DSSP file (Angstrom, degrees, kcal/mol; ACC not computed):
  #  RESIDUE AA STRUCTURE BP1 BP2  ACC     N-H-->O    O-->H-N    N-H-->O    O-->H-N    TCO  KAPPA ALPHA  PHI   PSI    X-CA   Y-CA   Z-CA
    1    1 A M              0   0    0      0, 0.0     0, 0.0     0, 0.0     0, 0.0   0.000 360.0 360.0 360.0 135.9    0.0    0.0    0.0
    2    2 A T        -     0   0    0      1,-0.1     3,-0.1     3,-0.0     0, 0.0  -0.652 360.0-118.0 -82.8 132.6    1.3    3.4   -0.9
    3    3 A P        -     0   0    0      0, 0.0    -1,-0.1     0, 0.0     0, 0.0  -0.367  40.5 -93.3 -66.4 150.5    1.5    6.0    1.9
    4    4 A P        -     0   0    0      0, 0.0     3,-0.1     0, 0.0     0, 0.0  -0.284  43.3-104.7 -63.7 149.0   -0.6    9.1    1.5
    5    5 A S        -     0   0    0      1,-0.1     2,-0.1    -3,-0.1     3,-0.0  -0.404  42.5 -97.2 -69.3 148.9    0.9   12.1   -0.1
    6    6 A P        -     0   0    0      0, 0.0     2,-0.3     0, 0.0    -1,-0.1  -0.396  43.0-109.2 -65.7 146.7    1.9   15.0    2.2
    7    7 A R        -     0   0    0     -3,-0.1     2,-0.5    -2,-0.1     0, 0.0  -0.568  27.2-145.3 -78.5 138.1   -0.8   17.7    2.3
    8    8 A H        -     0   0    0     -2,-0.3     2,-0.5    -3,-0.0    -1,-0.0  -0.911  10.4-164.8-106.5 128.8    0.2   21.0    0.7
    9    9 A D        -     0   0    0     -2,-0.5    -2,-0.0     2,-0.0     0, 0.0  -0.963   4.9-173.6-115.3 122.0   -1.1   24.2    2.2
   10   10 A F        -     0   0    0     -2,-0.5    23,-0.1    24,-0.0     2,-0.1  -0.964  29.6-116.2-115.4 126.1   -0.9   27.4    0.1
   11   11 A P        -     0   0    0      0, 0.0    21,-2.5     0, 0.0     2,-0.6  -0.370  26.2-130.1 -61.8 133.2   -1.8   30.8    1.7
   12   12 A V  E     +A   31   0A   0     19,-0.2    19,-0.3     1,-0.2     3,-0.1  -0.767  26.7 178.7 -87.0 121.7   -4.9   32.3    0.0
   13   13 A R  E     +     0   0A   0     17,-3.2     2,-0.3    -2,-0.6    18,-0.2   0.747  69.1   3.3 -93.6 -29.2   -4.1   36.0   -0.9
   14   14 A A  E     -A   30   0A   0     16,-1.4    16,-3.0     2,-0.0     2,-0.3  -0.985  60.5-164.3-155.1 151.9   -7.5   36.7   -2.5
   15   15 A S  E     -A   29   0A   0     -2,-0.3     2,-0.4    14,-0.2    14,-0.2  -0.999   3.8-172.9-142.4 138.5  -10.8   35.0   -3.0
   16   16 A K  E     -A   28   0A   0     12,-2.4    12,-2.8    -2,-0.3     2,-0.4  -0.991  22.3-132.0-136.4 126.0  -13.7   35.8   -5.3
   17   17 A D  E     +A   27   0A   0     -2,-0.4    10,-0.3    10,-0.2     3,-0.1  -0.623  25.3 175.4 -74.3 129.9  -17.2   34.1   -5.5
   18   18 A I  E     -     0   0A   0      8,-2.8     2,-0.3     1,-0.4     9,-0.2   0.804  65.8  -0.9-101.0 -43.5  -18.0   33.3   -9.1
   19   19 A Y  E     -A   26   0A   0      7,-2.1     7,-3.1     2,-0.0     2,-0.4  -0.988  53.7-172.1-151.5 138.1  -21.3   31.4   -8.6
   20   20 A T  E     +A   25   0A   0     -2,-0.3     5,-0.2     5,-0.2     2,-0.2  -0.976  21.5 159.9-132.6 120.6  -23.5   30.3   -5.7
   21   21 A G        -     0   0    0      3,-2.8    -2,-0.0    -2,-0.4     0, 0.0  -0.621  54.2 -90.4-126.8-174.1  -26.4   28.0   -6.3
   22   22 A A  S    S+     0   0    0     -2,-0.2     3,-0.1     1,-0.2    -1,-0.0   0.788 123.1  26.4 -71.0 -28.5  -28.7   25.7   -4.3
   23   23 A V  S    S+     0   0    0      1,-0.2     2,-0.3    23,-0.1    -1,-0.2   0.696 127.5   9.8-110.2 -25.7  -26.4   22.6   -4.9
   24   24 A M        -     0   0    0     22,-0.2    -3,-2.8    23,-0.1     2,-0.3  -0.959  52.6-149.4-151.4 165.9  -22.9   24.0   -5.5
   25   25 A A  E     -AB  20  45A   0     20,-2.4    20,-3.2    -2,-0.3     2,-0.4  -0.988   8.8-156.0-138.8 147.9  -20.7   27.1   -5.3
   26   26 A L  E     +AB  19  44A   0     -7,-3.1    -8,-2.8    -2,-0.3    -7,-2.1  -0.990  17.1 171.4-126.6 132.4  -17.7   28.1   -7.4
   27   27 A R  E     -AB  17  43A   0     16,-2.3    16,-3.0    -2,-0.4     2,-0.5  -0.942  26.4-134.6-137.2 161.0  -15.0   30.4   -6.3
   28   28 A S  E     -AB  16  42A   0    -12,-2.8   -12,-2.4    -2,-0.3     2,-0.4  -0.974  21.5-166.9-117.5 123.2  -11.6   31.6   -7.6
   29   29 A D  E     -AB  15  41A   0     12,-3.2    12,-3.0    -2,-0.5     2,-0.6  -0.916  14.9-147.7-111.7 135.6   -8.7   31.8   -5.1
   30   30 A E  E     -AB  14  40A   0    -16,-3.0   -17,-3.2    -2,-0.4   -16,-1.4  -0.920  30.0-173.9 -97.1 118.5   -5.4   33.5   -5.7
   31   31 A V  E     -AB  12  39A   0      8,-3.1     8,-2.5    -2,-0.6     2,-0.6  -0.823  26.3-120.6-118.3 153.2   -2.8   31.4   -3.7
   32   32 A E  E     - B   0  38A   0    -21,-2.5     6,-0.2    -2,-0.3     5,-0.1  -0.828  29.8-155.0 -94.2 121.5    0.9   31.9   -3.0
   33   33 A M    >   -     0   0    0      4,-3.7     3,-2.2    -2,-0.6     4,-0.1  -0.413  38.4 -73.0 -86.5 165.5    3.0   29.0   -4.3
   34   34 A P  T 3  S+     0   0    0      0, 0.0     3,-0.4     0, 0.0    -1,-0.2  -0.374 125.5  33.5 -55.7 136.6    6.4   28.0   -3.0
   35   35 A G  T 3  S-     0   0    0      1,-0.2    -2,-0.0    -3,-0.1    -3,-0.0   0.365 128.1 -83.6  92.7  -4.3    8.9   30.6   -4.0
   36   36 A G  S <  S+     0   0    0     -3,-2.2    -1,-0.2     1,-0.3     2,-0.1   0.352  82.7 143.2  93.2  -7.0    6.3   33.4   -3.8
   37   37 A R        -     0   0    0     -3,-0.4    -4,-3.7    -5,-0.1     2,-0.4  -0.413  45.5-131.2 -67.7 144.2    4.7   33.0   -7.2
   38   38 A L  E     -B   32   0A   0     -6,-0.2     2,-0.3    -2,-0.1    -6,-0.2  -0.783  26.8-179.8 -97.8 141.7    0.9   33.6   -7.3
   39   39 A A  E     -B   31   0A   0     -8,-2.5    -8,-3.1    -2,-0.4     2,-0.5  -0.965  24.0-126.5-137.4 153.5   -1.5   31.2   -9.0
   40   40 A V  E     -B   30   0A   0     -2,-0.3     2,-0.4   -10,-0.2   -10,-0.2  -0.877  23.5-172.4-103.4 131.7   -5.2   31.1   -9.5
   41   41 A R  E     -B   29   0A   0    -12,-3.0   -12,-3.2    -2,-0.5     2,-0.5  -0.987  15.1-144.6-123.3 131.6   -7.2   28.0   -8.4
   42   42 A E  E     -B   28   0A   0     -2,-0.4     2,-0.5   -14,-0.2   -14,-0.2  -0.857  18.0-160.2 -97.0 128.3  -10.9   27.4   -9.1
   43   43 A I  E     -B   27   0A   0    -16,-3.0   -16,-2.3    -2,-0.5     2,-0.6  -0.934   7.6-160.4-115.8 124.3  -12.7   25.7   -6.3
   44   44 A L  E     -B   26   0A   0     -2,-0.5     2,-0.4   -18,-0.2   -18,-0.2  -0.917  14.0-167.4-102.8 121.0  -16.0   23.8   -6.7
   45   45 A E  E     +B   25   0A   0    -20,-3.2   -20,-2.4    -2,-0.6    -2,-0.0  -0.895  14.7 159.6-111.0 138.2  -17.8   23.3   -3.4
   46   46 A H        -     0   0    0     -2,-0.4   -22,-0.2   -22,-0.2     3,-0.1  -0.982  47.0-117.0-150.8 157.0  -20.8   21.0   -2.9
   47   47 A P        -     0   0    0      0, 0.0     2,-0.2     0, 0.0   -23,-0.1   0.569  62.6-108.6 -74.8  -6.3  -22.4   19.4    0.1
   48   48 A G        -     0   0    0      2,-0.0     2,-0.4     0, 0.0    -3,-0.0  -0.457  36.9 -71.7 104.8 178.3  -21.7   15.9   -1.1
   49   49 A A        -     0   0    0     -2,-0.2     2,-0.4    -3,-0.1    -3,-0.0  -0.854  32.2-139.9-114.1 147.3  -23.9   13.2   -2.5
   50   50 A S        -     0   0    0     -2,-0.4     2,-0.5     0, 0.0    -2,-0.0  -0.845  19.7-130.8-103.3 146.3  -26.4   11.0   -0.7
   51   51 A R        -     0   0    0     -2,-0.4     3,-0.1     3,-0.0    -2,-0.0  -0.821  15.3-141.5 -99.6 128.0  -26.7    7.4   -1.6
   52   52 A S        -     0   0    0     -2,-0.5     3,-0.1     1,-0.1     0, 0.0  -0.567  33.7 -92.6 -84.1 152.5  -30.1    6.0   -2.2
   53   53 A P        -     0   0    0      0, 0.0    -1,-0.1     0, 0.0     3,-0.1  -0.268  50.8 -94.3 -61.9 150.3  -30.9    2.5   -1.0
   54   54 A R        -     0   0    0      1,-0.1     2,-0.3    -3,-0.1    -3,-0.0  -0.337  40.0-110.0 -64.6 144.0  -30.3   -0.3   -3.5
   55   55 A S        -     0   0    0     -3,-0.1     2,-0.8     1,-0.0    -1,-0.1  -0.566  25.5-149.3 -72.8 134.9  -33.2   -1.4   -5.6
   56   56 A T        -     0   0    0     -2,-0.3     2,-0.3    -3,-0.1    -1,-0.0  -0.894  21.6-179.7-109.9 105.3  -34.4   -4.8   -4.7
   57   57 A R        -     0   0    0     -2,-0.8     2,-0.4     2,-0.0    -2,-0.0  -0.771  14.4-155.8-102.9 147.3  -35.8   -6.5   -7.7
   58   58 A T        -     0   0    0     -2,-0.3     2,-0.4     0, 0.0    -2,-0.0  -0.970  11.2-147.5-118.9 139.6  -37.3   -9.9   -7.8
   59   59 A T              0   0    0     -2,-0.4    -2,-0.0     1,-0.2     0, 0.0  -0.821 360.0 360.0-107.2 146.5  -37.4  -11.9  -11.0
   60   60 A G              0   0    0     -2,-0.4    -1,-0.2     0, 0.0     0, 0.0   0.447 360.0 360.0  84.7 360.0  -40.0  -14.4  -12.1
């Protein structure tokens, strides 16, 4: 089994909401990369999915 990758934390310098709806939201973050370079990351947020119970079919 492969060990999990280390988590990377990049400081957010600016954040802008692009879209907010009933099911999801989209925002754009300007983050500081190692070495001081700035990069833009688009983040899609949603509450997750719910799983419906399995269908129980009978044949014949």
